C-alpha positions as CSV (number, residue, x, y, z in Angstrom):
1,M,194.7,287.1,191.2
2,N,191.4,288.2,189.6
3,L,192.0,292.0,189.9
4,K,191.7,294.1,186.8
5,N,194.5,296.4,185.6
6,G,194.0,300.1,185.0
7,K,191.8,300.6,188.1
8,A,192.1,303.7,190.3
9,A,194.6,303.4,193.2
10,G,193.4,303.7,196.8
11,L,194.5,306.4,199.3
12,D,197.8,304.5,199.7
13,E,198.5,305.1,196.0
14,L,198.8,301.3,195.4
15,S,197.2,299.6,192.4
16,C,196.8,296.0,191.5
17,E,199.7,296.4,189.1
18,H,202.0,297.0,192.0
19,L,201.1,293.5,193.4
20,K,201.0,291.7,190.1
21,Y,204.5,292.8,189.0
22,S,206.2,292.8,192.4
23,H,208.6,290.1,193.7
24,P,207.0,286.7,194.1
25,I,207.9,286.7,197.9
26,V,205.0,289.3,198.3
27,V,202.6,286.4,197.8
28,S,204.0,284.6,200.8
29,I,204.1,287.7,202.9
30,L,200.5,288.6,202.2
31,C,199.4,285.0,202.8
32,K,201.0,285.1,206.3
33,L,199.5,288.5,207.0
34,F,196.0,287.4,205.9
35,N,196.2,284.4,208.2
36,L,197.0,286.7,211.1
37,F,193.8,288.7,210.7
38,P,191.3,286.0,211.9
39,T,193.8,284.8,214.5
40,N,194.1,288.2,216.1
41,G,190.6,289.5,215.3
42,H,192.0,292.6,213.7
43,V,192.4,294.3,210.3
44,P,194.6,297.3,209.6
45,D,193.0,300.7,210.0
46,S,194.0,301.5,206.4
47,F,191.6,298.8,205.2
48,S,188.7,300.9,206.6
49,K,189.6,304.0,204.6
50,S,188.3,304.7,201.1
51,Y,187.5,307.8,199.0
52,T,184.3,308.3,197.1
53,V,184.2,309.8,193.6
54,P,180.8,311.3,192.6
55,I,179.9,310.2,189.1
56,S,177.1,312.1,187.3
57,K,174.1,310.1,186.2
58,S,172.7,312.9,184.1
59,N,173.9,314.8,181.1
60,A,171.7,317.8,181.8
61,T,173.4,321.1,181.4
62,N,170.4,323.4,181.6
63,R,169.5,322.9,185.2
64,A,171.0,322.8,188.7
65,L,172.2,319.4,189.7
66,S,171.4,317.8,193.1
67,V,173.1,315.0,195.1
68,Y,170.5,312.6,193.5
69,D,172.1,313.2,190.1
70,F,175.3,311.6,191.2
71,R,176.3,308.0,192.0
72,G,179.2,307.6,194.4
73,I,182.0,305.1,193.5
74,S,184.1,304.2,196.5
75,I,187.8,303.3,195.9
76,S,189.3,301.0,198.6
77,P,192.9,299.9,199.2
78,V,193.9,297.1,196.7
79,I,195.3,294.9,199.5
80,S,192.0,295.0,201.3
81,K,190.3,293.9,198.0
82,L,192.8,291.0,197.7
83,F,191.9,289.9,201.2
84,E,188.2,290.0,200.3
85,H,189.1,287.8,197.3
86,A,190.8,285.3,199.6
87,V,187.9,285.2,202.0
88,L,185.4,284.7,199.2
89,D,187.5,281.9,197.7
90,R,188.1,280.1,201.0
91,F,184.5,280.4,202.4
92,A,182.5,280.5,199.1
93,H,180.1,277.9,200.2
94,Y,178.8,280.2,203.0
95,F,177.9,282.9,200.5
96,T,175.7,280.9,198.1
97,T,172.2,282.0,197.3
98,S,169.1,280.4,195.8
99,D,168.7,280.1,192.0
100,N,165.3,281.9,192.6
101,E,167.1,285.1,193.3
102,F,168.4,287.2,190.4
103,G,169.4,290.5,192.1
104,F,173.0,291.6,192.6
105,K,174.4,288.6,190.6
106,K,177.1,289.0,188.0
107,H,176.1,288.1,184.3
108,I,172.4,288.2,185.2
109,G,170.3,291.2,184.2
110,C,166.7,292.4,183.9
111,R,166.1,290.3,180.8
112,H,166.5,287.1,182.8
113,V,164.1,288.3,185.4
114,I,161.5,289.4,182.9
115,Y,161.7,286.2,181.0
116,N,161.2,284.1,184.1
117,V,158.4,286.3,185.5
118,R,156.5,286.2,182.1
119,N,156.8,282.4,182.0
120,V,155.3,282.1,185.5
121,I,152.5,284.6,184.8
122,E,151.6,282.9,181.5
123,H,151.6,279.5,183.1
124,Y,149.0,280.5,185.7
125,I,146.9,282.6,183.3
126,D,146.8,279.7,180.8
127,N,145.5,277.5,183.5
128,G,142.7,280.0,184.5
129,S,144.3,281.5,187.6
130,T,144.5,285.2,188.6
131,I,147.9,286.7,189.2
132,T,148.6,289.3,191.8
133,M,152.1,290.9,191.8
134,R,154.0,293.0,194.3
135,S,157.3,294.8,193.7
136,L,159.9,296.2,196.0
137,D,162.3,299.0,195.0
138,L,165.9,298.0,195.8
139,S,167.6,300.8,193.9
140,K,169.3,302.1,197.1
141,A,170.1,298.6,198.5
142,F,173.8,299.2,198.8
143,D,173.4,302.7,200.3
144,R,170.9,301.6,203.0
145,M,172.0,298.1,203.8
146,N,171.6,297.4,207.5
147,H,174.9,295.9,208.8
148,S,173.3,294.2,211.8
149,A,170.8,292.5,209.5
150,L,173.6,291.3,207.3
151,F,175.6,289.9,210.2
152,S,172.5,288.1,211.5
153,K,172.0,286.4,208.2
154,L,175.7,285.4,208.1
155,M,175.3,283.9,211.6
156,D,172.3,281.9,210.3
157,R,174.6,280.5,207.6
158,K,177.1,279.4,210.3
159,L,179.9,281.6,209.0
160,P,183.0,280.9,211.2
161,N,183.1,283.3,214.1
162,E,186.7,284.4,213.3
163,I,185.6,285.7,209.9
164,L,182.3,287.1,211.2
165,L,184.2,289.1,213.8
166,I,186.6,290.4,211.2
167,L,183.8,291.6,209.0
168,E,182.0,293.2,211.9
169,L,185.1,295.1,213.0
170,W,185.8,296.1,209.4
171,F,182.3,297.6,209.0
172,S,182.4,299.3,212.4
173,I,185.6,301.3,211.6
174,S,184.8,302.1,207.9
175,V,185.2,305.7,206.9
176,T,185.3,307.5,203.6
177,C,185.9,311.0,202.1
178,V,184.7,312.6,198.9
179,R,187.3,313.4,196.2
180,W,186.4,316.2,193.9
181,N,188.8,318.0,191.5
182,G,191.7,316.4,193.3
183,Y,190.7,317.6,196.7
184,N,189.5,315.3,199.5
185,S,186.8,316.2,202.1
186,Q,187.0,315.2,205.8
187,F,186.4,311.6,206.6
188,F,183.0,310.5,207.8
189,W,181.7,307.3,209.2
190,L,179.8,304.7,207.1
191,Y,177.0,303.5,209.4
192,M,175.2,301.6,206.6
193,G,175.6,300.5,203.1
194,C,178.4,298.8,201.2
195,S,181.2,300.0,199.0
196,D,180.2,300.1,195.3
197,V,183.5,298.5,194.3
198,S,183.9,296.1,197.2
199,E,184.7,292.5,196.2
200,F,181.8,291.6,198.6
201,E,179.5,294.1,196.8
202,H,177.3,291.5,195.0
203,I,177.6,289.0,197.8
204,Y,176.4,291.4,200.5
205,G,173.6,292.6,198.2
206,Q,172.4,289.0,197.5
207,I,172.5,287.9,201.2
208,S,171.0,291.1,202.7
209,T,168.0,291.0,200.3
210,T,167.4,287.3,200.2
211,P,164.1,286.4,202.0
212,S,164.0,283.2,204.0
213,C,161.4,281.8,201.6
214,V,164.0,281.4,198.8
215,Y,167.1,280.6,200.9
216,D,168.0,276.9,201.1
217,P,169.9,276.4,204.4
218,L,173.4,275.0,204.1
219,F,173.3,273.3,207.4
220,T,170.4,271.7,209.3
């Protein structure tokens, strides 16, 4: 189980330590439970409920702060994260992306992109060519991710219908509330975007922003 200790518990007050140090029979129970989800096309309502903690991005104390000075971290139920791990492990080959894409990948940062872009630019300049560059700001990619576009790309990848329907249902019933100073707001629907701590976070970001020109089809 690749879940880190010391992480905040979800609304159900369960943390990964509860699962790691529970009786071994829990593994068998969860395995049977997870196999029922695709069979019945259903996930528990509790999987769809998270709470969001605003984290300040600024240390400014001499001015009024706005919503743009905060980054929301959504905390989901630990069992839903475990199910996401199981899906990613079982269907990993459907979520691969091109080596030409660097965004939303673990252990890859700006320095890798800068290095590769400079190499490409220098190659063409050294050979007497003119370079024209175009950039696209994806700073709000998780917040504004279109669910329908994501599902369309997953269908193009021939993701099994049972898993696709589960993900579609999961997104359609997702709600969150804001937790501030120990108090929770009312729940509101998440019509777009992706949870910042979802196990699918980087996968969704990669797939939803990968243009067809850099995607190598898994099946033809």
